[in-house]
C-alpha positions in Angstrom: 12.5 -1.0 62.3 13.1 -4.7 61.6 10.7 -7.4 62.9 11.6 -9.1 66.2 11.9 -12.9 66.4 8.5 -13.1 68.2 6.9 -11.1 65.3 8.6 -13.1 62.5 8.5 -16.9 62.6 10.4 -18.9 60.2 9.2 -22.2 58.7 11.2 -25.3 57.9 8.9 -26.1 55.0 10.8 -26.1 51.7 8.5 -24.6 49.0 11.0 -25.5 46.2 10.2 -29.2 46.4 8.3 -30.0 43.2 8.5 -33.7 42.2 7.4 -36.9 43.8 10.7 -37.9 45.4 11.4 -34.4 46.8 7.9 -34.1 48.2 8.1 -37.6 49.8 11.4 -36.8 51.4 10.1 -33.5 52.7 7.0 -35.2 54.2 9.2 -37.8 55.9 11.4 -35.1 57.4 8.3 -33.2 58.5 6.9 -36.3 60.3 10.2 -37.0 62.1 10.5 -33.4 63.2 7.0 -32.7 64.4 5.7 -36.2 65.3 8.9 -38.0 66.6 7.0 -40.1 69.2 3.7 -40.6 67.3 5.0 -42.3 64.1 8.4 -44.0 63.6 7.8 -46.7 61.0 9.2 -45.4 57.8 9.4 -48.8 56.1 8.3 -48.7 52.5 5.6 -51.3 53.2 4.1 -49.5 56.2 0.6 -48.0 56.1 1.9 -44.6 57.1 4.3 -44.5 54.2 1.4 -45.3 51.9 -0.3 -42.1 53.0 2.9 -40.1 52.7 3.5 -41.4 49.2 -0.1 -40.7 48.2 0.2 -37.1 49.4 3.5 -36.8 47.5 1.7 -38.2 44.4 -1.1 -35.7 44.6 1.4 -32.8 45.1 3.4 -34.0 42.1 0.3 -34.1 39.9 -0.8 -30.6 41.1 2.7 -29.1 40.5 2.8 -30.6 37.0 -0.5 -29.0 36.0 0.4 -25.7 37.6 3.7 -25.7 35.7 1.9 -26.8 32.5 -0.8 -24.1 32.8 1.8 -21.4 33.4 3.8 -22.6 30.4 0.7 -22.6 28.2 0.1 -18.9 29.1 3.4 -17.8 27.6 3.9 -17.8 23.8 7.6 -19.1 23.7 6.7 -22.0 26.0 3.2 -23.0 24.9 2.9 -26.3 23.1 -0.8 -27.0 22.7 -2.1 -25.6 19.3 -5.3 -24.3 20.9 -3.4 -22.2 23.4 -0.9 -20.9 20.8 -3.8 -19.8 18.5 -5.5 -18.0 21.4 -2.3 -16.2 22.4 -1.8 -15.2 18.7 -5.3 -13.8 18.7 -4.5 -11.7 21.7 -1.4 -10.3 19.9 -3.6 -9.5 16.9 -2.3 -12.2 14.6 -4.7 -14.2 12.5 -3.7 -17.8 11.9 -3.9 -19.1 8.4 -5.5 -22.5 7.9 -3.9 -22.8 4.5 -1.7 -20.6 2.3 -2.6 -20.4 -1.4 -0.1 -20.4 -4.3 0.1 -17.5 -6.7 1.0 -17.4 -10.4 1.2 -14.8 -13.2 -0.9 -15.9 -16.2 -0.2 -14.8 -19.7 -3.5 -13.8 -21.5 -3.6 -13.2 -25.2 -6.2 -12.0 -27.7 -6.2 -11.9 -31.5 -7.6 -8.7 -33.2 -7.7 -7.6 -36.8 -5.4 -4.9 -38.1 -6.6 -1.4 -38.7 -5.4 -0.6 -42.2 -7.2 2.7 -42.7 -3.8 4.3 -43.0 -1.7 1.9 -45.1 1.5 3.7 -43.9 0.5 3.3 -40.2 -1.1 -0.1 -39.7 -2.1 -0.7 -36.1 -4.3 -3.1 -34.0 -8.1 -2.6 -34.2 -8.8 -1.8 -30.6 -12.5 -1.7 -31.2 -12.3 -5.5 -31.1 -10.4 -5.5 -27.9 -12.2 -6.8 -24.8 -12.0 -6.3 -21.1 -12.3 -9.6 -19.1 -13.7 -9.5 -15.6 -11.8 -11.1 -12.7 -12.7 -14.6 -11.6 -11.6 -16.6 -14.7 -11.1 -20.2 -13.5 -8.5 -22.7 -14.6 -7.8 -26.2 -13.3 -4.7 -28.4 -13.2 -4.4 -31.0 -15.9 -2.6 -33.3 -13.5 -5.1 -32.9 -10.6 -8.6 -31.9 -11.4 -9.2 -30.9 -7.8 -6.7 -28.0 -8.0 -8.3 -24.7 -9.3 -6.9 -21.2 -9.9 -8.8 -17.9 -10.2 -7.7 -14.6 -11.6 -7.6 -11.7 -9.1 -7.9 -8.7 -11.5 -9.4 -7.4 -14.6 -7.7 -8.0 -18.0 -7.9 -5.0 -20.2 -6.9 -5.3 -23.9 -8.3 -1.9 -24.8 -5.3 0.1 -23.8 -1.9 -0.3 -25.5 0.9 -1.6 -23.2 4.5 -0.5 -23.4 5.4 -3.8 -21.5 3.7 -6.0 -24.1 3.8 -4.4 -27.5 1.2 -5.7 -30.0 2.8 -8.5 -32.1 1.9 -8.9 -35.8 0.9 -12.5 -36.3 -1.1 -12.5 -39.5 -0.1 -11.3 -43.0 -1.8 -11.2 -46.4 -0.2 -12.2 -49.8 1.3 -8.7 -50.1 3.0 -9.0 -46.8 0.7 -6.5 -45.1 -0.3 -7.1 -41.5 -3.8 -8.4 -41.1 -3.8 -9.6 -37.5 -2.2 -8.7 -34.1 -1.8 -10.6 -30.9 -2.4 -8.5 -27.8 -0.7 -9.8 -24.6 -1.4 -9.0 -20.9 -0.5 -10.6 -17.6 -2.8 -11.1 -14.6 -2.2 -12.7 -11.2 -4.2 -15.8 -10.2 -4.6 -17.5 -6.8 -4.7 -21.3 -6.2 -8.2 -21.4 -4.8 -11.8 -22.0 -5.8 -14.9 -19.9 -5.0 -17.7 -21.4 -2.9 -21.0 -20.1 -1.6 -22.7 -21.0 1.7 -26.0 -19.7 3.0 -26.7 -19.3 6.7 -30.3 -18.8 8.0 -30.2 -16.3 10.9 -33.3 -16.0 13.2 -33.6 -13.9 16.4 -30.8 -11.5 17.1 -28.0 -12.9 19.3 -25.1 -10.8 20.5 -21.8 -11.8 19.0 -23.3 -14.2 16.6 -20.8 -16.8 15.4 -21.2 -18.6 12.1 -18.8 -21.5 11.4 -17.7 -22.5 7.9 -16.9 -26.2 8.1 -14.2 -26.1 5.4 -10.7 -26.4 6.8 -8.9 -24.6 4.0 -10.7 -21.3 3.7 -8.3 -18.8 2.0 -10.4 -15.6 2.3 -13.9 -14.2 2.5 -15.0 -12.5 -0.6 -18.4 -11.1 0.4 -21.3 -11.5 2.8 -24.8 -10.3 1.8 -28.1 -10.6 3.4 -31.6 -11.1 1.9 -32.1 -7.4 1.3 -28.8 -7.1 -0.7 -27.0 -5.3 2.1 -23.3 -6.0 2.1 -21.4 -6.8 5.3 -17.8 -5.8 5.6 -14.9 -7.7 7.1 -12.8 -5.8 9.7 -9.8 -6.7 11.7 -11.6 -6.1 15.0 -15.3 -5.3 15.8 -14.5 -1.9 17.3 -13.2 -0.8 13.8 -15.9 1.4 12.4 -14.2 2.4 9.1 -13.6 -0.1 6.3 -11.6 0.4 3.1 -13.5 0.3 -0.2 -11.5 -0.5 -3.3 -13.1 0.7 -6.6 -11.8 -0.5 -9.9 -12.2 1.8 -12.8 -14.6 -0.7 -14.4 -16.9 -0.8 -11.4 -18.7 2.4 -12.3 -19.2 1.6 -16.0 -22.8 2.0 -17.1 -24.2 -0.6 -19.5 -20.7 -2.1 -19.8 -19.3 1.2 -21.1 -17.5 4.1 -19.5 -19.9 7.0 -18.9 -19.1 10.7 -18.5 -18.7 10.2 -14.7 -16.4 7.2 -14.9 -12.8 6.6 -15.6 -12.2 5.1 -19.1 -9.1 3.1 -18.1 -6.3 3.0 -15.6 -4.5 5.8 -17.3 -7.3 8.3 -16.9 -8.3 10.4 -13.8 -11.8 11.5 -12.9 -11.4 14.7 -15.1 -10.6 12.4 -18.1 -7.0 13.6 -18.1 -4.3 11.2 -19.3 -1.8 10.3 -16.6 1.6 8.6 -17.0 1.2 6.1 -14.1 -1.3 3.3 -14.1 -3.9 3.6 -11.3 -6.4 0.7 -11.5 -8.1 1.3 -8.2 -9.2 4.2 -6.1 -9.5 4.0 -2.3 -12.2 5.3 0.0 -13.0 4.6 3.7 -16.6 4.4 4.8 -18.3 4.0 8.2 -20.6 1.1 8.5 -22.3 -0.8 11.3 -22.6 -3.9 9.1 -19.3 -5.6 9.9 -17.8 -8.9 11.0 -14.5 -10.4 11.8 -13.1 -13.8 11.1 -11.4 -16.2 13.4 -9.6 -19.5 12.8 -10.6 -22.3 15.2 -8.4 -25.0 16.6 -9.6 -27.5 14.0 -8.8 -25.0 11.2 -12.4 -24.2 10.5 -13.3 -20.5 10.0 -15.8 -18.5 12.2 -17.5 -15.3 11.3 -18.1 -13.2 14.4 -20.7 -10.4 14.3 -21.3 -7.5 16.8 -23.6 -6.8 19.7 -25.9 -4.0 18.4 -29.2 -4.3 16.5 -31.4 -2.0 14.5 -34.7 -0.8 16.1 -37.8 -1.8 14.2 -39.3 1.1 12.3 -36.3 3.3 12.6 -36.2 6.2 10.2 -33.6 8.8 9.4 -29.9 8.4 10.1 -28.6 4.9 11.0 -26.3 6.5 13.5 -29.2 7.0 15.9 -31.0 3.7 15.1 -28.8 1.3 17.1 -28.4 0.3 20.7 -26.4 -2.2 22.6 -28.4 -5.2 23.8 -26.0 -5.7 26.6 -27.0 -2.3 28.1 -30.7 -2.3 27.3 -32.9 -1.6 30.3 -30.0 -0.1 32.4 -30.9 3.4 33.7 -28.2 5.4 35.5 -29.5 8.1 37.9 -28.7 11.5 36.6 -27.9 10.3 33.1 -30.1 10.7 30.0 -32.1 7.6 29.3 -32.3 8.0 25.5 -30.2 5.3 23.8 -30.4 7.2 20.5 -28.5 10.2 21.9 -25.9 8.4 24.0 -24.9 5.6 21.7 -23.5 5.7 18.3 -22.3 2.5 16.6 -20.6 4.2 13.7 -18.3 6.3 15.8 -15.6 4.4 17.7 -16.1 5.7 21.3 -16.8 4.1 24.6 -20.5 4.2 24.1 -20.6 2.7 20.6 -21.7 -0.8 19.9 -19.5 -3.3 18.1 -21.6 -3.5 15.0 -25.0 -4.6 14.0 -26.4 -8.1 14.6 -28.0 -9.8 11.6 -31.4 -11.1 12.4 -34.3 -12.8 10.5 -32.4 -13.0 7.3 -30.3 -15.3 5.1 -26.6 -14.5 4.9 -24.9 -15.6 1.7 -21.2 -16.0 2.3 -18.9 -16.1 -0.8 -15.5 -17.4 0.0 -12.5 -19.2 -1.4 -11.0 -22.6 -0.5 -7.7 -24.0 -1.6 -4.1 -23.6 -1.0 -1.7 -26.2 0.3 1.5 -27.6 -1.0 -0.3 -29.3 -3.8 -1.3 -25.9 -5.3 2.3 -25.2 -6.3 1.7 -26.5 -9.9 4.3 -26.5 -12.6 4.4 -24.3 -15.7 1.9 -24.9 -18.5 -0.1 -27.1 -16.2 -3.3 -24.9 -16.0 -5.8 -25.5 -18.7 -9.5 -25.1 -19.7 -10.2 -21.5 -18.8 -13.9 -21.0 -17.9 -16.1 -18.1 -16.6 -14.7 -15.6 -19.1 -16.9 -12.5 -18.8 -16.6 -9.5 -21.1 -17.5 -6.3 -19.3 -16.6 -3.5 -21.8 -19.4 -3.9 -24.3 -22.7 -6.0 -24.4 -22.0 -6.7 -28.0 -18.6 -8.3 -27.3 -18.1 -11.8 -26.0 -15.1 -14.0 -25.4 -16.4 -16.5 -27.9 -14.6 -16.2 -31.2 -12.2 -13.6 -29.8 -9.3 -16.1 -29.8 -8.5 -15.6 -26.1 -5.9 -18.0 -24.7 -4.5 -18.2 -21.2 -1.4 -20.0 -20.0 0.9 -20.1 -17.0 4.4 -19.8 -18.4 5.9 -20.0 -15.0 5.2 -22.3 -12.0 2.9 -21.3 -9.1 4.6 -20.6 -5.8 3.8 -19.8 -2.2 1.3 -22.6 -1.5 1.6 -24.2 2.0 -0.4 -26.3 4.4 -1.7 -25.1 7.8 0.8 -23.2 9.9 2.6 -25.3 12.5 2.8 -24.3 16.1 6.3 -23.0 15.8 5.4 -21.0 12.7 2.5 -19.4 14.5 4.7 -18.5 17.4 7.3 -16.7 15.3 4.8 -14.9 13.1 2.6 -13.8 16.0 5.7 -12.3 17.7 6.7 -10.5 14.5 3.2 -9.2 14.0 3.1 -7.8 17.6 6.4 -6.0 17.1 5.2 -4.4 13.9 3.4 -1.1 14.5 0.2 0.1 12.7 0.9 3.8 13.3 3.0 6.5 11.7 4.9 8.7 14.1 8.3 9.5 12.8 9.2 10.5 9.3 10.7 7.0 8.7 7.3 5.6 9.7 5.6 7.7 7.1 8.1 6.8 4.4 7.8 3.1 5.1 4.0 3.2 5.3 3.8 5.1 2.0 5.9 2.5 0.2 3.7 -0.2 1.6 0.5 1.1 0.0 -0.8 -1.7 -2.3 0.4 -1.1 -5.9 -3.2 -1.4 -7.2 -3.8 2.1 -5.8 -0.9 3.5 -7.8 2.9 3.0 -7.5 5.1 5.2 -5.3 8.7 4.8 -6.4 10.4 7.4 -4.2 9.2 9.1 -1.1 10.7 11.7 1.3 9.0 12.9 4.5 9.9 15.8 6.7 8.4 17.6 9.6 7.0 21.0 8.7 7.8 23.8 11.1 4.5 25.7 11.5 4.2 26.9 15.1 0.7 28.4 14.6 -1.9 28.5 17.3 -5.7 29.0 16.9 -5.3 32.7 16.8 -2.7 32.4 14.1 -5.0 30.2 12.1 -7.8 32.8 12.3 -5.4 35.6 11.2 -4.1 33.4 8.3 -7.5 32.7 7.0 -8.5 36.3 7.2 -5.3 37.3 5.3 -5.9 34.7 2.6 -9.5 35.7 2.2 -8.7 39.3 1.9 -5.9 38.8 -0.7 -8.1 36.3 -2.6 -11.0 38.7 -2.8 -8.8 41.6 -3.8 -7.4 39.6 -6.8 -10.6 38.0 -7.8 -11.1 40.2 -10.9 -13.4 37.7 -12.7 -15.6 37.1 -9.6 -15.2 33.4 -9.6 -14.4 33.1 -5.9 -10.9 31.9 -6.4 -7.6 33.0 -8.0 -6.5 31.6 -11.4 -5.2 32.7 -14.7 -8.7 34.0 -15.5 -8.1 36.9 -13.1 -4.9 37.8 -15.0 -6.7 37.9 -18.3 -9.6 39.9 -16.8 -7.4 42.7 -15.5 -5.2 42.7 -18.5 -8.2 43.2 -20.8 -9.6 45.9 -18.6 -6.4 47.9 -18.5 -5.8 47.5 -22.2 -9.3 48.7 -23.0 -8.9 51.7 -20.8 -5.7 52.9 -22.4 -6.2 55.2 -25.3 -5.3 53.5 -28.5 -5.1 50.1 -26.8 -1.4 50.5 -25.9 -0.3 49.7 -22.4 2.5 51.7 -20.9 5.7 50.1 -19.6 4.9 51.0 -16.0 1.4 49.5 -16.3 2.9 46.3 -17.6 5.2 46.1 -14.6 2.2 46.5 -12.3 0.4 43.8 -14.2 3.4 41.5 -13.9 3.4 42.1 -10.1 -0.2 41.3 -9.8 0.2 38.2 -12.0 2.9 36.9 -9.7 0.7 37.5 -6.7 -2.2 35.6 -8.3 0.1 32.7 -9.2 1.3 32.6 -5.6 -2.3 32.4 -4.3 -3.1 29.8 -6.9 -0.2 27.7 -5.6 -1.1 28.3 -2.0 -4.7 27.3 -2.5 -3.7 24.2 -4.5 -2.0 23.0 -1.3 -4.5 24.1 1.3 -7.8 24.4 -0.5 -9.7 27.4 -1.8 -10.5 30.4 0.5 -14.1 29.2 0.8 -12.7 26.2 2.7 -11.0 27.6 5.9 -7.8 26.1 7.0 -8.4 24.1 10.2 -5.0 22.6 10.6 -1.5 23.4 9.5 0.3 20.4 8.0 2.9 18.9 10.3 4.2 16.3 7.8 5.2 17.0 4.2 5.5 14.0 1.9 7.2 14.3 -1.5 6.6 11.4 -3.9 7.7 10.3 -7.4 6.4 7.3 -9.4 7.6 5.1 -12.3 6.1 5.2 -15.7 5.9 2.1 -17.9 9.6 2.5 -18.9 10.7 2.6 -15.2 11.5 6.3 -15.5 10.6 8.8 -12.8 7.4 10.6 -13.3 5.3 13.1 -11.3 2.9 11.2 -9.1 -0.7 11.9 -10.4 -3.2 13.6 -8.1 -5.3 10.4 -8.2 -2.5 8.5 -6.4 -2.1 11.4 -4.0 -5.8 11.1 -3.1 -5.5 7.4 -2.5 -2.3 7.8 -0.5 -3.8 10.5 1.8 -6.8 8.3 2.6 -4.5 5.3 3.1 -2.2 7.2 5.5 -5.2 8.8 7.4 -5.7 5.4 9.1 -2.2 5.3 10.5 -1.3 8.9 11.3 -1.5 10.2 14.9 -4.4 12.6 15.6 -2.2 15.7 15.8 -0.6 15.2 12.4 -1.8 16.7 9.2 -0.2 15.4 6.0 0.5 17.5 2.9 1.5 15.4 -0.1 3.4 17.0 -3.0 5.4 15.9 -6.0 9.1 15.9 -5.8 11.6 17.4 -8.3 13.3 15.3 -11.0 16.8 16.4 -12.0 18.1 14.6 -15.1 21.7 14.6 -16.0 24.3 13.1 -18.3 27.7 11.6 -17.9 30.8 12.2 -20.0 34.0 10.2 -19.5 37.5 10.0 -20.9 39.5 6.9 -20.3 42.7 5.3 -21.6 42.8 1.6 -22.6 45.7 -0.8 -22.3 47.6 -1.4 -25.5 46.0 -4.0 -27.7 42.6 -3.8 -26.0 39.5 -3.5 -28.2 38.5 0.2 -27.5 34.9 -0.4 -28.6 34.4 -3.2 -26.1 36.0 -1.1 -23.4 33.6 1.8 -24.1 30.6 -0.5 -23.9 31.9 -1.9 -20.6 32.3 1.7 -19.2 28.8 2.6 -20.3 27.4 -0.6 -18.7 29.2 0.2 -15.5 27.9 3.7 -15.3 24.4 2.5 -16.1 24.6 0.0 -13.2 26.0 2.6 -10.8 23.2 5.1 -11.6 20.4 2.6 -11.7 17.2 4.5 -10.8 16.4 1.7 -8.3 19.3 2.9 -6.2 18.6 6.7 -6.4 16.8 8.4 -3.5 15.8 11.8 -2.4 18.6 14.1 -1.2 21.3 11.7 -2.4 24.8 13.0 -2.8 26.7 11.8 -5.9 30.5 11.4 -5.9 32.4 11.7 -9.2 35.4 10.0 -7.7 33.4 6.8 -7.1 32.6 6.6 -10.8 36.3 7.0 -11.6 37.1 4.1 -9.2 34.4 2.0 -10.8 35.8 2.6 -14.3 39.4 1.9 -13.1 38.1 -1.5 -11.9 37.2 -2.5 -15.5 39.6 -5.0 -17.1 41.4 -3.2 -19.9 41.2 0.3 -18.5 44.7 1.8 -17.8 43.7 5.2 -16.5 40.8 7.6 -16.2 41.4 11.1 -17.5 38.2 12.6 -16.1 34.5 12.0 -15.5 31.9 14.8 -15.4 28.2 14.9 -14.7 26.0 17.7 -16.0 23.0 18.8 -18.1 24.9 20.0 -21.2 24.9 23.6 -20.1 28.0 23.7 -17.9 30.7 24.3 -20.5 31.2 24.4 -24.2 33.1 21.1 -24.0 30.3 19.1 -22.3 27.5 20.7 -24.2 29.0 19.5 -27.5 28.2 15.9 -26.6 24.5 16.4 -26.0 22.1 17.5 -28.7 19.9 19.4 -26.3 20.3 20.5 -22.6 19.0 17.7 -20.3 16.4 19.9 -18.5 13.1 21.4 -19.4 10.9 22.3 -16.4 10.6 25.3 -14.2 8.3 26.2 -11.3 6.8 24.0 -8.6 6.0 20.4 -9.4 2.3 19.6 -9.8 1.3 23.3 -9.0 2.7 25.7 -11.6 5.3 23.6 -13.4 5.9 24.8 -16.9 7.7 23.3 -19.8 10.2 25.7 -21.4 10.5 23.6 -24.6 14.2 23.2 -24.0 14.0 19.4 -24.1 10.5 18.1 -23.6 10.2 15.1 -21.2 13.2 16.1 -19.0 13.1 17.4 -15.5 14.3 20.6 -13.7 17.4 22.7 -14.3 20.3 22.3 -11.8 23.7 24.0 -11.7 26.2 21.2 -11.9 29.0 23.6 -12.9 29.4 24.8 -9.3 30.6 21.3 -8.3 33.5 21.3 -10.7 35.2 24.4 -9.5 39.0 24.0 -9.5 39.3 26.7 -6.8 37.8 24.2 -4.3 39.7 21.0 -4.7 38.3 19.3 -1.6 34.8 19.6 -2.9 35.6 19.0 -6.6 33.2 16.5 -8.2 30.9 16.1 -5.1 27.3 16.7 -6.4 25.4 18.0 -3.4 21.6 17.5 -3.6 19.3 20.5 -3.9 17.6 22.1 -1.0 14.2 21.2 -2.4 13.4 17.4 -2.3 14.7 16.0 -5.6 16.0 12.8 -7.1 18.9 12.6 -9.7 18.0 10.5 -12.7 19.9 9.2 -15.6 16.8 9.2 -17.8 18.0 7.8 -21.1 21.3 5.9 -20.4 21.9 5.1 -24.1 21.7 8.8 -25.0 22.9 10.5 -21.9 26.2 8.7 -21.4 29.0 9.9 -23.8 32.6 9.0 -23.6 36.0 8.5 -25.3 38.4 5.6 -25.1 41.9 6.6 -26.1 
């Protein structure tokens, strides 16, 4: 029931009065209402008015600071830089004290020609060198501006982007010298080293680098050579480790356990796609995070756990939280070693190890700013050239030159308050998790290119409603089938099993002749073995039980050096799986496969206006078709409409009409096949598992029946190329060869 008037008393005090005049007026009205006979002198010069105005003044000041503090707690309204930086930290955004410029450098080396075969003269790659990252250059206009290369420069592998250029000839006109060209990215910054002496352990140790233009932290090492890893937050117990293919070289040469170059995998197989780096995630207690202070200096913040003296065995049991030392909870175990694990992110774990009684050597870069946006050909005097592929090779005398043929871009000064606000808001709205299939596709395409390029990706949810009992039954079934077909006793199924049973049956038949019926049985067994080989390629061998059915299937394709679609190498799939593992939800299991490539050709027949140059019209038609089917526009499960090509051709000046346009692989009809020397397909089977080249046209993709889409009995669907059920991308592989036409 509502309150009565006795229970609820109203007040005539107005709490909306905020400034001096309103508070003064309210105090005067209050005095007149409650002290009418006590005080009546409201003259401006009276002592009573002095006290009223002083009270209004204090109220005005308090209201101002209350409003100011409330505004400073909200990102859109905050004005003080310190508060904006703190709110940005709370949202997970790291403020940048300075943004460096970046530029692509052109690096060249002269090598002698290899004239062993006079009919096939080529560069002598034995003289080619591999330059380590960290080459320094400085601006010729401002000696305080430095640039450093960010990656290795490898001249030992031929490049389809930069073909070797003959630059030296003898008196007979034979090539004697080649120029090898590569590109490498450089950053407008300079490396510095600072040493901090750390004494007794202190939780959340903070080390401040006084430079106000720190670009990034390269490494932190202690006296014992231990490396400390930068993380986004101290509770992060896994850190990514990027390994370049040159990092594992022994004595400056690739050994048997290393990758020779970016086009080799760990089995020394040649791959079409360049993969300079491999990705691993490790757990480590030696971690720190960086923070940017109000004065643009950079702080290194360490954790709150330390290593016990004399600890042996696993590091996982050798840490405890200094914040909890000495606390004993009744009924709980008192062993810190059993209850606390700093390398596992749980509620009991520490936030990383505290460095103590050591020297920390911090290597970092400084630079950036507007002035780092230097012009083209301004960087000179390369230094710190280090050859890493052979101890007998040096950069001296190798005719190495470096130049920036384009200006540097991207350099900027410290972020303004408004820039921090907008970027912190955008960072907060961006998610670091993958839930939907669109999330997986976007996250896949955002993997850094140094781990391998992913050109096309398609994700879908797999429909496997299998419970724990079903997993047990599935593993038992697979083990049974695998053991039954393991004729060569290797523990897994492969083509060796087929050869083993074939030889056994042939040897057992009199005269060495196998009957037709036995061949049929062998073919059936062969198919079953191939199925199990494919199954195990996706889910591991039978000796590795299935623990989770994949809920997300990813199909990928990559570009080769000619920007043509290629099967994504397993090395990239390994990097991608480890990369996605940090973003997927715990209930997801990701299975990554290669997609299908369906190559096709185009034939057109158009009529030109009278007096038009038919040759020019044909070139325009080919250019229009090439633009329409640019591989950059093609995606998985994309439908193609022949009518749209006809409209595009009709839009060309000089074309009067289009008789017809047809897409296909040269096997649809006798008319179309006459225009292509070979059918535009070659592969059969499952990509990356049991794909087989038929020899029809090596280098092309899978067969697809285009004829079904040009059926005159279905005029409403005529010329509409529906994508295949399996994830595939249509590709016009060689436009200059695969586009044929007639202009009448």
